[in-house]
N, C-alpha and C positions, 0 to 999 in steps of 0.2 A: 154454313149457322149463315142462314137465308132467309131476308125477312120479304111475306109475301104485300102485296097493300091492304089487306086482309085486317095487318097485324097478327097471325098464323107464327107460331114454333113449333118446332119440331128436335127433339131431345131423345137420342138413342146411346143406349151403351149395351157392355157387355160384359159379365163378370164370372165370371168362373169361382165358386165357393160350393167351399171343402164341408158339405151335406147333400144328403141326398135329398132328391125330389120332392119328394111328400116332408124330410123337413123343412124344405124351404118356401111349398105350399103352404104350411103352415105359419111361416112366418113374413109372406104378401098378404092372404083370404085373410087373416082370419086378423081381427081387431086381437089379443091376446096376443099373436103374434105381434100388429103393427104399432105396440106400445115395448114390443122390445127394443125396435132399433129405429123406429118412424115415430111416432106419436096416436094416442090410440081414432083409428076411424068410424067415420060411421057403422053402425048398426043393421051386419046387412046381409038378409037371411040368403044360402047357399045355394044360389039358385039363379040361372041368365035369366033378365026380367026384374031382379027382385030389386024393390028403390027406398029409400033411407027418407024414404017424402020431405024432398026440400028436397031435389034435383038434382041425385048423384043416383044412377039406375048400373045394374052389373050386365054389361053386355055381350060377353066373353064366362062361362061357369065348368073347367071340365078340365080336373085333378085327379094329377096333378099337376098336368100338362099344360092349359094356359089359361092367366085368368087378370080380364078385363072388366073395371068400370067407367064413365063419364058421366060426366054433369055439365049438364046444362045452366044457361041465367036468360035475361038480358038477349033478346037482339038474336045475335049469331053469335053470345062468347058461349065458348064453352072447356073444360078442362079433361085432359084423359088418361088413364094411364092403362098400361096394359103389362105383362106380364110372360112370358114364355120362356119354359122351364124343361128344361132338357136334361136326362141325367147320362154318367157321361165314366169311366170305367175307372175304378178305383174308391168309387159309393161318392162321387162328384157330381154340383152339376156345374150348366153353363145357364143362364141368367139374360135375356136377352129383355133387354127392360123399353119401352118406349113410352113418353112423357108429349104430348101436345099438345094445344093452344092455344089462345087468343093471349096477347098482352094492348088494353087498353092505350097505354102511352109508358112513353119512357121505357122502347122497344129495346136499347143496347145494354142498360141497366141491370133492366129487370131480365135479359136473358143469362145473361153476366152472371145474378145473386142466382137462378135455377139449376142454370150447369152447374155452376162450383159446391151447390147446396144436393145436386145430385149427386156426385161425385163422393163425399161425403156420408148421405144417405146411408149409397149402399154401402162403402167398406164398414157403416155399422153394424149395414147387416151381414156380410158376412163377422164379421168377431161375434155378430150375436150366434149364428148359426156354429160358429167356429167354437166359444166357446162356450157356449150357454145353453146349446139349445134342448130344448123340451124345459128348461126353466121359466118360472111364470116372474113377468117382473113387474116390480113397480111406476109404472112413468110418472116423476117430478116436475114439472113443470107445466104452463099455462101452452093452451093445443092452439095454431102450433109452432108456436117460436120459442118454445121456455119458459124461465121464469128473465122477464127483459129485467137491462137497467134503466138509470132513469138517460134522460137527456143528453143529458155529458157527455155520454159514455158511445158517443155515435160520430163521436169528434174523432180526425185523423189516428189519435196517440193511444183509439184504445185500444188498441193489444199491445201495446209494451206496457201501460200501466197494469194490464186484468196480469202477463208473466212475472211483472215485477211482483204482485200481489201474492202473488202464485207459487212465490219462489223459484219459478226457472231463472235459470240465465240462460244470456244469447249460445251458449255450446249446447246446450240442447236438443237431442234431434230423438230418429224415431226410433223403437226401440230401448229406445234408453229405460233404466228405470228408475223411477221416482219418487221426490217425496214431495208432496201439496202443502203446502202450511198457509192454507186460509183464514186468515184471522174471524177468531169463535167459532169456528168451525174445527173437529179434529183435524188432526192431517190424514191425507191417503195418502197408504204405498201400495204404486199401482205403472203401470207402464207406457212409456208414451207410444201410442200405436198410430195417430196422423199430429202433421205439425206442416200446414200450411199457411201460408200467406192470410189469410182468414178463417181460418178454422183448429180448432185445435183436440183430441180428446186422451183421451187418459182411460186404460184399465185398470178394476183394483181385480178383487177376485170374486165380489159379488157385484161389483158393478162397472156399469159402460157412461163418464162426466165427457158430457160433447158443450165445447162453448166455443158459439158463435159470434165472429166481430163480425155482425153486421154493416163496420160502418164506413166502409166506402162504398158499398149499396144506399147509404143513410138509413140505415135505422140503429137503432141502441143494440147491444153486448146482450144474446141470451142465452142461458144454462139450465142443458138439459141433464136431468140424474138420468138412465136407467137401472134401477135397483132387481138386486136376485135375489130379497131375503123377507122373510113375512115378518111381518107388524113395521112395517117403514109411513112416520104418520105425515102424511102427505101433505097437504097442509104447514106444518108445519117447521118438514126443511123444503118447502117451500116460502115460506119468509125468513130465514137463516140465507138460505142465498140471496133470497130479494135487501136482506140487509145490507149484507157481504159485497154485494157491487153499489150502494149506493154508496156506501165507505170507503169504497175505490175509485169513483167515478165522482165523489163532493167537489 
C-alpha cells in the first residue's frame, strides 16, 4: 500500500476458485458472466484491441488464460484490470487479479474502499462459480453501486440499522442459515456467505444478495441481487428495495 506522486494505486489478489479455467473465463471476460458476480460491464468484442467507444479497450484477450482491459480519461487518468487464470488439479483454478489506476483525491479513503470492495467482489465470484456456474443471472441494481439508500444511510449507524431491519441479531456468523425478513418483501431463506464490517452477503437457492454499507467511505448503503431465475421484473424489484431502504433510513 503505497501512494505514488501521481496518485497511482495497485491492488493485487490471488484466489482459488472451485471451477475450471473455462468457467472462470466466462465469468470474468463476458458481459453475462460479469452480471453474475460484479455488475454488467461494457459490451466488448472478444479480441485484443476491441473498444467500447467510451475509453475502455481490451489489452489482452487469451482465453482461457489472460484477460485485461484499460480505461483512459483526461490527463494521465486510467483504470486497468487484469485476470490471469491458471488451472489446478482437481478442476480448480487459481485467479491472479490486478487492479491499477489513479485516485485524483482522498487517496487513503478511496484505497480502503476499493480494496475492501475487491475482496467482496472476488468472494462473490467464488460463490457464483461454485454454486451457480453456467446459470444466467439477472442483475438487480443500478451500475455500479446497486440500489442506493437515501443520504441518511451514509451515517455511522447504517450497518446496525440494516441488520436490525433484516432481522439479523448480533450473534450471526458466516456459514449460518438465516431467514431475512425485510418489511414489504418476501422472507429470504439463505446462508450468510460473507460478513465483514462494511459488507454482508446472503446466498439463497436462487440468488446472491449483496449489501454494501459504504458509510465508512462517505457513501450510502447499496443493495444488489444477482438472481438466477427467469422472469425477474428488474425495475419493479429495484423499486421495492429502494422503498425498503428509504423506510429503514427514514
